[in-house]
C-alpha positions as CSV (number, residue, x, y, z in Angstrom):
1,X,9.2,-57.0,-26.8
2,X,11.6,-55.9,-24.4
3,X,12.9,-53.3,-26.4
4,X,9.6,-51.4,-27.0
5,X,9.1,-51.8,-22.9
6,X,12.7,-49.7,-22.3
7,X,12.1,-46.7,-23.3
8,X,8.1,-46.1,-22.0
9,X,9.5,-47.1,-18.4
10,X,12.3,-44.0,-19.2
11,X,9.5,-42.0,-20.0
12,X,7.7,-42.1,-17.4
13,X,10.2,-41.5,-15.0
14,X,10.9,-38.2,-15.5
15,X,7.4,-37.0,-14.1
16,X,7.6,-38.9,-10.6
17,X,10.9,-37.2,-10.0
18,X,9.5,-34.0,-10.1
19,X,5.6,-34.2,-9.3
20,X,4.5,-31.1,-7.4
21,X,2.0,-30.1,-4.9
22,X,-0.5,-26.5,-5.0
23,X,-0.8,-25.1,-1.8
24,X,-4.0,-22.4,-1.9
25,X,-6.5,-21.0,0.0
26,X,-8.0,-17.3,1.7
27,X,-6.8,-15.0,4.1
28,X,-9.6,-13.5,6.5
29,X,-10.3,-11.2,8.9
30,X,-10.7,-13.1,12.2
31,X,-12.6,-15.7,10.2
32,X,-14.9,-13.9,8.8
33,X,-15.3,-14.7,4.8
34,X,-16.9,-12.0,4.2
35,X,-14.0,-9.9,5.3
36,X,-11.0,-11.4,2.7
37,X,-7.8,-9.5,3.3
38,X,-6.1,-8.5,0.1
39,X,-2.7,-7.6,-0.2
40,X,-1.1,-9.8,2.9
41,X,2.2,-11.4,2.1
42,X,2.4,-14.9,2.7
43,X,5.9,-16.6,3.4
44,X,6.9,-20.7,2.9
45,X,10.0,-21.4,4.5
46,X,12.2,-23.4,3.4
47,X,13.0,-21.8,1.3
48,X,12.1,-18.0,1.6
49,X,8.9,-18.8,-0.8
50,X,6.5,-15.9,-1.2
51,X,3.4,-15.0,-2.8
52,X,0.6,-12.0,-2.0
53,X,-3.1,-12.5,-1.8
54,X,-5.7,-10.9,-4.6
55,X,-8.8,-8.4,-3.4
56,X,-10.6,-11.7,-3.0
57,X,-8.1,-13.1,-0.1
58,X,-7.0,-15.1,-2.2
59,X,-3.2,-17.1,-2.5
60,X,-2.0,-19.4,-4.5
61,X,1.6,-21.6,-4.1
62,X,2.4,-23.9,-6.9
63,X,5.3,-26.3,-7.7
64,X,6.0,-27.1,-4.2
65,X,7.8,-30.5,-3.8
66,X,7.6,-32.7,-0.9
67,X,8.6,-31.7,2.7
68,X,7.5,-29.7,5.8
69,X,6.8,-26.1,5.3
70,X,5.7,-23.8,7.8
71,X,3.7,-20.4,7.1
72,X,4.3,-16.6,7.8
73,X,2.0,-13.7,7.2
74,X,2.5,-9.7,6.8
75,X,0.8,-6.8,5.5
76,X,1.3,-3.2,5.4
77,X,-2.5,-2.5,5.3
78,X,-3.4,0.3,6.9
79,X,-4.1,0.0,11.1
80,X,-7.5,-0.5,11.5
81,X,-8.6,0.0,15.0
82,X,-8.8,-1.2,19.1
83,X,-10.4,0.5,21.3
84,X,-11.5,0.3,25.4
85,X,-13.6,-3.3,24.8
86,X,-10.7,-4.2,23.6
87,X,-8.4,-3.3,27.1
88,X,-11.2,-4.3,28.8
89,X,-10.9,-8.3,26.9
90,X,-7.0,-8.3,27.9
91,X,-7.3,-6.9,31.6
92,X,-10.0,-9.7,32.1
93,X,-7.4,-12.5,30.1
94,X,-4.8,-11.4,32.7
95,X,-6.8,-11.5,35.9
96,X,-8.2,-14.9,35.0
97,X,-11.9,-14.1,34.3
98,X,-12.4,-14.6,30.5
99,X,-9.4,-16.0,28.5
100,X,-8.3,-15.4,25.2
101,X,-7.0,-18.0,23.1
102,X,-6.0,-18.4,19.5
103,X,-5.2,-15.6,17.4
104,X,-6.9,-13.0,20.3
105,X,-3.8,-14.8,22.3
106,X,-1.2,-13.6,20.0
107,X,-2.9,-10.4,18.8
108,X,-3.1,-8.8,22.3
109,X,0.5,-9.1,23.6
110,X,1.1,-5.9,21.7
111,X,4.5,-4.8,23.2
112,X,5.8,-7.9,21.6
113,X,6.9,-9.8,24.5
114,X,6.5,-12.9,23.5
115,X,3.9,-13.6,26.9
116,X,0.7,-13.4,27.8
117,X,-1.5,-10.2,27.3
118,X,-1.1,-8.0,30.0
119,X,-1.7,-4.8,31.8
120,X,1.3,-3.2,30.1
121,X,-1.0,-4.3,27.2
122,X,-4.1,-3.1,28.5
123,X,-2.3,0.1,28.4
124,X,-1.2,0.3,25.4
125,X,-4.4,-0.2,23.7
126,X,-5.5,2.2,25.7
127,X,-2.4,4.9,24.2
128,X,-3.4,3.3,20.9
129,X,-7.2,4.1,21.2
130,X,-7.0,7.8,22.6
131,X,-3.9,8.5,20.3
132,X,-1.4,9.0,22.7
133,X,0.6,6.5,20.3
134,X,0.6,6.2,17.0
135,X,2.1,2.3,16.6
136,X,2.6,-1.0,19.2
137,X,5.7,-2.5,19.9
138,X,4.7,-5.8,18.2
139,X,3.8,-4.3,14.8
140,X,0.5,-4.1,13.3
141,X,-1.2,-7.4,12.4
142,X,-1.1,-11.2,13.5
143,X,-1.5,-13.9,11.4
144,X,-2.1,-17.5,12.1
145,X,1.3,-19.2,11.5
146,X,0.5,-23.6,10.2
147,X,3.5,-26.1,9.7
148,X,1.8,-28.1,6.6
149,X,3.5,-32.0,5.0
150,X,3.2,-31.2,1.4
151,X,3.6,-35.3,-0.7
152,X,4.3,-33.6,-4.2
153,X,1.5,-34.5,-5.8
154,X,-1.9,-33.2,-3.7
155,X,-3.7,-29.2,-3.9
156,X,-3.8,-28.6,-0.5
157,X,-6.3,-25.9,1.2
158,X,-5.3,-23.9,3.7
159,X,-7.1,-20.8,5.5
160,X,-5.4,-18.1,7.2
161,X,-6.7,-15.6,10.2
162,X,-5.6,-12.2,10.4
163,X,-6.1,-9.5,13.4
164,X,-5.1,-6.0,13.9
165,X,-2.9,-6.1,17.1
166,X,-4.7,-4.9,20.2
167,X,-8.4,-6.3,18.3
168,X,-8.8,-9.1,21.1
169,X,-12.7,-8.8,20.1
170,X,-12.0,-9.2,16.7
171,X,-14.8,-6.3,15.4
172,X,-12.7,-3.4,14.4
173,X,-12.5,-4.4,10.9
């Protein structure tokens, strides 16, 4: 009887050692489900794992082992637009009238200094809107970042929002 139990136990060990998780979600413009973002590259660290969203904004990573993963998003999609309203919102934030939060706060830093959006950022938004410049120092897109602890056995859903840089009102796309 003992000889019969040993092969059964040994055959279960590889399943426990190689259990893996799935991470999936949808990338949308400013959290609007009717505005999925296609061709966004999502990268997970460590390991530089990448995947690209499909036409519906869906992405998926499979075979993730246990650990802590941090995401970044990039897109080569064309810049949509920011406008004078966005410049006004950035100025209102700068003088303390109407604070920006979350992704809008990050998207307002078009000069890429890593600081709070200010009058220089508002000026750059106006210059791009009027065609005086064709790009921002910080690039064209900003995506939410997240850190997720994976247990190695579950399926996780993490939706991600994206914004064009400067579009702090979130209505340009």
